[in-house]
GUMAR-119948 format. One record per atom (N, C-alpha, C): residue in three letters; atom name; residue number from 1; chain; y, x, z. Coordinates in Angstrom, 2 decimals. Atoms other than C-alpha are relative to their C-alpha. Example, Ala and Ser with C-alpha at 12.3 -4.5 7.8 and 13.67 -1.06 7.14 Angstrom:
<sites>
SITE;zadren;torvo;kedren;tise;north;east;up
SITE;ALA;N;1;A;-1.19;0.89;0.00
SITE;ALA;CA;1;A;-4.50;12.30;7.80
SITE;ALA;C;1;A;1.20;0.90;0.00
SITE;SER;N;2;A;-1.19;-0.82;-0.06
SITE;SER;CA;2;A;-1.06;13.67;7.14
SITE;SER;C;2;A;1.09;-0.77;0.73
</sites>
This chain:
<sites>
SITE;zadren;torvo;kedren;tise;north;east;up
SITE;UNK;N;1;A;-1.16;0.75;0.01
SITE;UNK;CA;1;A;-0.02;0.00;0.00
SITE;UNK;C;1;A;1.22;0.91;0.00
SITE;UNK;N;2;A;-1.18;-0.90;-0.10
SITE;UNK;CA;2;A;2.41;2.90;0.75
SITE;UNK;C;2;A;0.26;0.52;-1.40
SITE;UNK;N;3;A;-0.17;-0.57;1.27
SITE;UNK;CA;3;A;1.78;4.36;-2.73
SITE;UNK;C;3;A;0.60;-1.06;-1.01
SITE;UNK;N;4;A;-0.48;1.04;0.88
SITE;UNK;CA;4;A;2.44;0.97;-4.39
SITE;UNK;C;4;A;1.54;-0.26;0.33
SITE;UNK;N;5;A;-1.36;0.15;-0.33
SITE;UNK;CA;5;A;5.66;0.61;-2.44
SITE;UNK;C;5;A;0.83;1.14;-0.45
SITE;UNK;N;6;A;-0.77;-1.13;0.45
SITE;UNK;CA;6;A;6.78;4.08;-3.31
SITE;UNK;C;6;A;0.18;-0.05;-1.52
SITE;UNK;N;7;A;-0.19;0.12;1.47
SITE;UNK;CA;7;A;6.14;3.45;-7.00
SITE;UNK;C;7;A;0.93;-1.07;-0.35
SITE;UNK;N;8;A;-0.99;1.11;0.28
SITE;UNK;CA;8;A;8.07;0.21;-6.84
SITE;UNK;C;8;A;1.44;0.48;0.20
SITE;UNK;N;9;A;-1.31;-0.51;-0.28
SITE;UNK;CA;9;A;11.00;2.00;-5.26
SITE;UNK;C;9;A;0.47;0.98;-1.12
SITE;UNK;N;10;A;-0.42;-0.93;1.02
SITE;UNK;CA;10;A;10.89;4.74;-7.88
SITE;UNK;C;10;A;0.35;-0.71;-1.31
SITE;UNK;N;11;A;-0.35;0.81;1.16
SITE;UNK;CA;11;A;10.92;2.18;-10.69
SITE;UNK;C;11;A;1.39;-0.63;0.15
SITE;UNK;N;12;A;-1.28;0.52;-0.30
SITE;UNK;CA;12;A;13.87;0.50;-9.10
SITE;UNK;C;12;A;1.07;0.94;-0.16
SITE;UNK;N;13;A;-1.00;-1.06;0.15
SITE;UNK;CA;13;A;15.67;3.77;-8.88
SITE;UNK;C;13;A;0.20;0.35;-1.47
SITE;UNK;N;14;A;-0.05;-0.32;1.41
SITE;UNK;CA;14;A;14.85;4.50;-12.51
SITE;UNK;C;14;A;0.91;-1.03;-0.77
SITE;UNK;N;15;A;-0.76;1.00;0.73
SITE;UNK;CA;15;A;16.40;1.20;-13.68
SITE;UNK;C;15;A;1.43;0.06;0.50
SITE;UNK;N;16;A;-1.37;-0.01;-0.54
SITE;UNK;CA;16;A;19.48;1.62;-11.38
SITE;UNK;C;16;A;0.75;1.29;-0.29
SITE;UNK;N;17;A;-0.61;-1.25;0.23
SITE;UNK;CA;17;A;20.13;5.18;-12.39
SITE;UNK;C;17;A;1.26;0.05;-0.87
SITE;UNK;N;18;A;-1.17;-0.04;0.80
SITE;UNK;CA;18;A;22.48;4.58;-15.31
SITE;UNK;C;18;A;1.20;-0.71;0.74
SITE;UNK;N;19;A;-1.08;0.68;-0.65
SITE;UNK;CA;19;A;24.60;2.11;-13.23
SITE;UNK;C;19;A;0.55;0.92;1.13
SITE;UNK;N;20;A;-0.49;-0.91;-1.08
SITE;UNK;CA;20;A;24.72;4.70;-10.41
SITE;UNK;C;20;A;0.81;1.17;-0.56
SITE;UNK;N;21;A;-0.56;-1.20;0.49
SITE;UNK;CA;21;A;25.75;7.60;-12.65
SITE;UNK;C;21;A;1.29;-0.29;-0.79
SITE;UNK;N;22;A;-1.20;0.31;0.89
SITE;UNK;CA;22;A;28.22;5.91;-15.10
SITE;UNK;C;22;A;1.13;-0.55;0.74
SITE;UNK;N;23;A;-1.22;0.53;-0.67
SITE;UNK;CA;23;A;31.73;5.30;-13.91
SITE;UNK;C;23;A;0.44;-1.36;-0.57
SITE;UNK;N;24;A;-0.54;1.25;0.44
SITE;UNK;CA;24;A;33.46;1.97;-14.26
SITE;UNK;C;24;A;-0.88;-1.17;-0.14
SITE;UNK;N;25;A;0.99;1.09;0.06
SITE;UNK;CA;25;A;30.62;-0.40;-13.65
SITE;UNK;C;25;A;0.61;-1.28;0.67
SITE;UNK;N;26;A;-0.45;1.24;-0.52
SITE;UNK;CA;26;A;31.73;-4.07;-13.10
SITE;UNK;C;26;A;-0.90;-0.54;1.12
SITE;UNK;N;27;A;0.78;0.62;-1.04
SITE;UNK;CA;27;A;30.53;-6.05;-10.17
SITE;UNK;C;27;A;-1.17;-0.83;-0.42
SITE;UNK;N;28;A;1.10;0.87;0.57
SITE;UNK;CA;28;A;28.61;-8.52;-12.29
SITE;UNK;C;28;A;-1.14;0.88;-0.64
SITE;UNK;N;29;A;1.03;-0.81;0.65
SITE;UNK;CA;29;A;26.81;-5.79;-14.22
SITE;UNK;C;29;A;-0.81;0.79;1.05
SITE;UNK;N;30;A;0.75;-0.61;-1.06
SITE;UNK;CA;30;A;25.89;-4.04;-10.97
SITE;UNK;C;30;A;-1.02;-0.99;0.67
SITE;UNK;N;31;A;0.86;1.01;-0.59
SITE;UNK;CA;31;A;24.43;-7.30;-9.61
SITE;UNK;C;31;A;-1.20;-0.28;-0.92
SITE;UNK;N;32;A;1.13;0.25;0.97
SITE;UNK;CA;32;A;22.33;-7.83;-12.80
SITE;UNK;C;32;A;-0.95;1.19;0.03
SITE;UNK;N;33;A;0.75;-1.23;-0.06
SITE;UNK;CA;33;A;21.17;-4.20;-12.63
SITE;UNK;C;33;A;-0.88;0.01;1.24
SITE;UNK;N;34;A;0.76;0.10;-1.26
SITE;UNK;CA;34;A;20.08;-4.68;-8.97
SITE;UNK;C;34;A;-1.08;-1.09;-0.11
SITE;UNK;N;35;A;1.03;1.06;0.28
SITE;UNK;CA;35;A;18.30;-7.92;-9.93
SITE;UNK;C;35;A;-1.14;0.46;-0.78
SITE;UNK;N;36;A;1.10;-0.49;0.91
SITE;UNK;CA;36;A;16.36;-6.31;-12.73
SITE;UNK;C;36;A;-0.76;1.09;0.73
SITE;UNK;N;37;A;0.66;-1.11;-0.77
SITE;UNK;CA;37;A;15.53;-3.26;-10.57
SITE;UNK;C;37;A;-0.87;-0.60;1.00
SITE;UNK;N;38;A;0.82;0.68;-1.00
SITE;UNK;CA;38;A;14.28;-5.62;-7.85
SITE;UNK;C;38;A;-1.26;-0.67;-0.55
SITE;UNK;N;39;A;1.12;0.73;0.73
SITE;UNK;CA;39;A;12.14;-7.63;-10.27
SITE;UNK;C;39;A;-1.02;1.07;-0.39
SITE;UNK;N;40;A;0.91;-1.07;0.41
SITE;UNK;CA;40;A;10.61;-4.40;-11.69
SITE;UNK;C;40;A;-0.71;0.62;1.07
SITE;UNK;N;41;A;0.57;-0.61;-1.20
SITE;UNK;CA;41;A;10.00;-3.01;-8.27
SITE;UNK;C;41;A;-1.12;-0.98;0.48
SITE;UNK;N;42;A;0.98;0.96;-0.52
SITE;UNK;CA;42;A;8.15;-6.19;-7.26
SITE;UNK;C;42;A;-1.25;-0.05;-0.93
SITE;UNK;N;43;A;1.14;-0.02;0.89
SITE;UNK;CA;43;A;6.07;-6.28;-10.46
SITE;UNK;C;43;A;-0.83;1.28;0.12
SITE;UNK;N;44;A;0.78;-1.31;-0.13
SITE;UNK;CA;44;A;5.14;-2.58;-10.03
SITE;UNK;C;44;A;-0.77;-0.01;1.26
SITE;UNK;N;45;A;0.72;0.05;-1.26
SITE;UNK;CA;45;A;4.23;-3.15;-6.41
SITE;UNK;C;45;A;-1.21;-0.89;-0.09
SITE;UNK;N;46;A;1.11;0.91;0.09
SITE;UNK;CA;46;A;2.10;-6.12;-7.24
SITE;UNK;C;46;A;-1.12;0.57;-0.93
SITE;UNK;N;47;A;1.00;-0.57;0.86
SITE;UNK;CA;47;A;0.34;-4.25;-10.08
SITE;UNK;C;47;A;-0.82;1.07;0.67
SITE;UNK;N;48;A;0.75;-1.15;-0.61
SITE;UNK;CA;48;A;-0.52;-1.20;-7.98
SITE;UNK;C;48;A;-0.65;-0.50;1.32
SITE;UNK;N;49;A;0.59;0.49;-1.24
SITE;UNK;CA;49;A;-1.37;-3.24;-4.85
SITE;UNK;C;49;A;-1.14;-1.00;-0.12
SITE;UNK;N;50;A;1.01;1.03;0.20
SITE;UNK;CA;50;A;-3.71;-5.77;-6.45
SITE;UNK;C;50;A;-1.33;0.75;-0.37
SITE;UNK;N;51;A;1.31;-0.49;0.41
SITE;UNK;CA;51;A;-7.45;-5.28;-7.03
SITE;UNK;C;51;A;-0.24;-0.05;-1.50
SITE;UNK;N;52;A;0.08;0.22;1.52
SITE;UNK;CA;52;A;-7.30;-6.59;-10.64
SITE;UNK;C;52;A;1.29;0.16;-0.59
SITE;UNK;N;53;A;-1.32;-0.05;0.67
SITE;UNK;CA;53;A;-4.62;-5.89;-13.11
SITE;UNK;C;53;A;0.69;-1.36;-0.20
SITE;UNK;N;54;A;-0.66;1.27;0.00
SITE;UNK;CA;54;A;-2.01;-8.62;-13.10
SITE;UNK;C;54;A;0.56;-0.30;-1.43
SITE;UNK;N;55;A;-0.66;0.27;1.27
SITE;UNK;CA;55;A;0.14;-8.44;-16.30
SITE;UNK;C;55;A;-0.38;1.04;-1.06
SITE;UNK;N;56;A;0.23;-1.14;0.90
SITE;UNK;CA;56;A;-0.23;-5.03;-17.90
SITE;UNK;C;56;A;-0.87;1.01;0.81
SITE;UNK;N;57;A;0.90;-0.92;-0.69
SITE;UNK;CA;57;A;-3.11;-2.71;-17.06
SITE;UNK;C;57;A;0.47;1.44;-0.33
SITE;UNK;N;58;A;-0.34;-1.34;0.21
SITE;UNK;CA;58;A;-1.68;0.76;-16.59
SITE;UNK;C;58;A;-0.30;0.93;1.19
SITE;UNK;N;59;A;0.25;-0.75;-1.21
SITE;UNK;CA;59;A;-3.23;1.96;-13.39
SITE;UNK;C;59;A;-1.12;1.03;-0.22
SITE;UNK;N;60;A;1.14;-0.81;0.22
SITE;UNK;CA;60;A;-6.20;3.80;-14.89
SITE;UNK;C;60;A;0.39;1.39;-0.70
SITE;UNK;N;61;A;-0.38;-1.30;0.68
SITE;UNK;CA;61;A;-4.19;6.78;-16.34
SITE;UNK;C;61;A;0.98;0.68;0.95
SITE;UNK;N;62;A;-1.00;-0.56;-0.88
SITE;UNK;CA;62;A;-2.50;8.42;-13.31
SITE;UNK;C;62;A;0.78;1.21;-0.44
SITE;UNK;N;63;A;-0.88;-1.15;0.47
SITE;UNK;CA;63;A;-1.55;11.79;-14.79
SITE;UNK;C;63;A;0.88;-0.41;-1.21
SITE;UNK;N;64;A;-0.75;0.38;1.07
SITE;UNK;CA;64;A;-0.32;10.22;-17.94
SITE;UNK;C;64;A;1.17;-0.89;0.42
SITE;UNK;N;65;A;-1.00;0.84;-0.50
SITE;UNK;CA;65;A;1.66;7.57;-16.07
SITE;UNK;C;65;A;1.04;0.83;0.72
SITE;UNK;N;66;A;-1.01;-0.90;-0.74
SITE;UNK;CA;66;A;3.34;10.33;-13.90
SITE;UNK;C;66;A;0.81;0.79;-1.08
SITE;UNK;N;67;A;-0.67;-0.75;1.05
SITE;UNK;CA;67;A;4.16;12.35;-17.01
SITE;UNK;C;67;A;1.01;-0.90;-0.76
SITE;UNK;N;68;A;-0.90;0.93;0.66
SITE;UNK;CA;68;A;5.61;9.27;-18.73
SITE;UNK;C;68;A;1.17;-0.30;0.84
SITE;UNK;N;69;A;-1.10;0.35;-0.94
SITE;UNK;CA;69;A;7.63;8.35;-15.66
SITE;UNK;C;69;A;1.02;1.11;0.07
SITE;UNK;N;70;A;-0.87;-1.09;-0.18
SITE;UNK;CA;70;A;9.05;11.81;-15.20
SITE;UNK;C;70;A;0.86;0.31;-1.31
SITE;UNK;N;71;A;-0.76;-0.20;1.23
SITE;UNK;CA;71;A;9.98;12.23;-18.86
SITE;UNK;C;71;A;0.96;-1.13;-0.28
SITE;UNK;N;72;A;-0.95;1.13;0.09
SITE;UNK;CA;72;A;11.57;8.76;-18.84
SITE;UNK;C;72;A;1.17;0.19;0.87
SITE;UNK;N;73;A;-1.02;-0.22;-0.95
SITE;UNK;CA;73;A;13.53;9.57;-15.77
SITE;UNK;C;73;A;0.90;1.16;-0.46
SITE;UNK;N;74;A;-0.79;-1.12;0.47
SITE;UNK;CA;74;A;14.66;12.90;-17.17
SITE;UNK;C;74;A;0.89;-0.41;-1.17
SITE;UNK;N;75;A;-0.84;0.37;1.13
SITE;UNK;CA;75;A;15.77;11.33;-20.45
SITE;UNK;C;75;A;1.13;-0.95;0.43
SITE;UNK;N;76;A;-1.07;0.88;-0.44
SITE;UNK;CA;76;A;17.71;8.54;-18.71
SITE;UNK;C;76;A;1.10;0.73;0.88
SITE;UNK;N;77;A;-0.97;-0.74;-0.83
SITE;UNK;CA;77;A;19.40;10.95;-16.28
SITE;UNK;C;77;A;0.88;0.85;-0.92
SITE;UNK;N;78;A;-0.80;-0.88;0.89
SITE;UNK;CA;78;A;20.41;13.38;-19.07
SITE;UNK;C;78;A;0.88;-0.86;-0.92
SITE;UNK;N;79;A;-0.84;0.82;0.81
SITE;UNK;CA;79;A;21.69;10.61;-21.37
SITE;UNK;C;79;A;1.13;-0.66;0.83
SITE;UNK;N;80;A;-1.04;0.49;-0.86
SITE;UNK;CA;80;A;23.62;9.06;-18.54
SITE;UNK;C;80;A;1.08;1.03;0.35
SITE;UNK;N;81;A;-0.90;-1.08;-0.27
SITE;UNK;CA;81;A;25.12;12.38;-17.64
SITE;UNK;C;81;A;0.85;0.30;-1.28
SITE;UNK;N;82;A;-0.80;-0.20;1.26
SITE;UNK;CA;82;A;26.17;12.93;-21.29
SITE;UNK;C;82;A;1.02;-1.06;-0.22
SITE;UNK;N;83;A;-0.92;1.08;0.19
SITE;UNK;CA;83;A;27.74;9.50;-21.45
SITE;UNK;C;83;A;1.08;0.01;1.06
SITE;UNK;N;84;A;-1.02;-0.16;-1.08
SITE;UNK;CA;84;A;29.51;10.18;-18.11
SITE;UNK;C;84;A;1.01;1.12;-0.40
SITE;UNK;N;85;A;-0.90;-1.13;0.39
SITE;UNK;CA;85;A;30.90;13.44;-19.55
SITE;UNK;C;85;A;0.99;-0.43;-1.01
SITE;UNK;N;86;A;-1.00;0.42;0.94
SITE;UNK;CA;86;A;32.81;11.58;-22.17
SITE;UNK;C;86;A;1.17;-0.68;0.73
SITE;UNK;N;87;A;-1.09;0.53;-0.77
SITE;UNK;CA;87;A;34.84;9.91;-19.42
SITE;UNK;C;87;A;0.55;1.04;0.94
SITE;UNK;N;88;A;-0.43;-1.04;-0.94
SITE;UNK;CA;88;A;34.94;12.61;-16.77
SITE;UNK;C;88;A;-0.85;1.34;-0.34
SITE;UNK;N;89;A;0.79;-1.14;0.41
SITE;UNK;CA;89;A;33.86;15.93;-18.39
SITE;UNK;C;89;A;-0.10;1.06;1.11
SITE;UNK;N;90;A;0.22;-1.15;-0.98
SITE;UNK;CA;90;A;32.30;18.65;-16.22
SITE;UNK;C;90;A;-0.70;1.08;-0.77
SITE;UNK;N;91;A;0.70;-1.04;0.67
SITE;UNK;CA;91;A;30.56;21.87;-17.01
SITE;UNK;C;91;A;-1.47;-0.37;-0.34
SITE;UNK;N;92;A;1.39;0.51;0.22
SITE;UNK;CA;92;A;27.10;20.26;-16.63
SITE;UNK;C;92;A;-0.07;-0.93;-1.24
SITE;UNK;N;93;A;0.06;0.94;1.06
SITE;UNK;CA;93;A;27.88;17.40;-18.97
SITE;UNK;C;93;A;0.30;0.65;-1.33
SITE;UNK;N;94;A;-0.23;-0.69;1.19
SITE;UNK;CA;94;A;29.32;19.73;-21.52
SITE;UNK;C;94;A;-1.13;0.84;-0.48
SITE;UNK;N;95;A;1.19;-0.69;0.33
SITE;UNK;CA;95;A;26.29;21.96;-21.42
SITE;UNK;C;95;A;-1.12;-0.85;-0.50
SITE;UNK;N;96;A;0.99;0.89;0.48
SITE;UNK;CA;96;A;23.97;19.02;-21.83
SITE;UNK;C;96;A;0.30;-0.54;-1.36
SITE;UNK;N;97;A;-0.47;0.47;1.42
SITE;UNK;CA;97;A;25.96;17.69;-24.86
SITE;UNK;C;97;A;-0.21;1.12;-0.90
SITE;UNK;N;98;A;0.25;-1.11;0.92
SITE;UNK;CA;98;A;25.86;21.15;-26.37
SITE;UNK;C;98;A;-1.49;0.24;-0.29
SITE;UNK;N;99;A;1.42;-0.22;0.17
SITE;UNK;CA;99;A;22.19;21.51;-25.78
SITE;UNK;C;99;A;-0.62;-1.09;-0.88
SITE;UNK;N;100;A;0.43;1.10;0.87
SITE;UNK;CA;100;A;21.66;18.04;-27.38
SITE;UNK;C;100;A;0.43;0.15;-1.38
SITE;UNK;N;101;A;-0.48;-0.26;1.30
SITE;UNK;CA;101;A;23.68;19.02;-30.30
SITE;UNK;C;101;A;-0.86;1.07;-0.70
SITE;UNK;N;102;A;0.79;-1.09;0.51
SITE;UNK;CA;102;A;21.71;22.22;-30.82
SITE;UNK;C;102;A;-1.45;-0.48;-0.29
SITE;UNK;N;103;A;1.35;0.57;0.30
SITE;UNK;CA;103;A;18.33;20.39;-30.60
SITE;UNK;C;103;A;0.03;-0.97;-1.05
SITE;UNK;N;104;A;-0.12;1.04;1.12
SITE;UNK;CA;104;A;19.57;17.60;-32.85
SITE;UNK;C;104;A;0.11;0.70;-1.33
SITE;UNK;N;105;A;-0.09;-0.75;1.22
SITE;UNK;CA;105;A;20.58;20.15;-35.48
SITE;UNK;C;105;A;-1.31;0.74;-0.41
SITE;UNK;N;106;A;1.23;-0.70;0.25
SITE;UNK;CA;106;A;17.32;22.01;-35.12
SITE;UNK;C;106;A;-1.13;-0.99;-0.59
SITE;UNK;N;107;A;0.95;0.95;0.48
SITE;UNK;CA;107;A;15.37;18.76;-35.75
SITE;UNK;C;107;A;0.44;-0.68;-1.36
SITE;UNK;N;108;A;-0.53;0.67;1.12
SITE;UNK;CA;108;A;17.54;17.72;-38.73
SITE;UNK;C;108;A;-0.32;0.91;-1.20
SITE;UNK;N;109;A;0.38;-0.66;1.15
SITE;UNK;CA;109;A;15.62;19.25;-41.66
SITE;UNK;C;109;A;-0.31;-1.05;-1.03
SITE;UNK;N;110;A;0.23;0.99;1.16
SITE;UNK;CA;110;A;14.92;17.67;-45.07
SITE;UNK;C;110;A;-1.38;-0.78;0.27
SITE;UNK;N;111;A;1.11;0.96;-0.22
SITE;UNK;CA;111;A;12.56;14.62;-44.83
SITE;UNK;C;111;A;-0.49;-0.13;1.44
SITE;UNK;N;112;A;0.37;0.23;-1.42
SITE;UNK;CA;112;A;12.54;14.69;-41.10
SITE;UNK;C;112;A;0.41;-1.43;0.49
SITE;UNK;N;113;A;-0.27;1.28;-0.47
SITE;UNK;CA;113;A;12.52;11.46;-39.09
SITE;UNK;C;113;A;1.48;-0.14;0.46
SITE;UNK;N;114;A;-1.42;0.07;-0.49
SITE;UNK;CA;114;A;16.03;12.40;-37.63
SITE;UNK;C;114;A;0.83;-0.22;-1.22
SITE;UNK;N;115;A;-0.84;0.08;1.22
SITE;UNK;CA;115;A;17.52;12.78;-41.18
SITE;UNK;C;115;A;-0.25;-1.43;-0.55
SITE;UNK;N;116;A;0.23;1.33;0.51
SITE;UNK;CA;116;A;15.89;9.48;-42.28
SITE;UNK;C;116;A;0.64;-1.07;0.87
SITE;UNK;N;117;A;-0.69;0.91;-0.76
SITE;UNK;CA;117;A;17.34;7.66;-39.31
SITE;UNK;C;117;A;1.56;0.13;-0.17
SITE;UNK;N;118;A;-1.46;-0.31;0.13
SITE;UNK;CA;118;A;20.87;9.24;-39.79
SITE;UNK;C;118;A;0.47;-0.58;-1.37
SITE;UNK;N;119;A;-0.38;0.54;1.26
SITE;UNK;CA;119;A;20.87;8.24;-43.42
SITE;UNK;C;119;A;0.13;-1.50;0.01
</sites>
């Protein structure tokens, strides 16, 4: 039960991260974000605390689930920091934006998926 509660809180934190990092969030958007985070936390808690899968069965791949969660959290934090850097620039946000530009240019070669999306 403790593991299910921890996973639920981590999912809620994942959903609330952009609202926590980005400046200028309205009160209404913060309330909706908290509501969605609460619902996701409850669904995750129920999924991991039940004997049988409830809605989506994702409990049988723990290392892959951890890797997916960590990569999704990393992506959301980095993108939120880059978006925050456009309003309040810092050295970290500038470095992340520069790194993203370098990686984007490296992935932009002829017939790449990046080039096809940009076209």
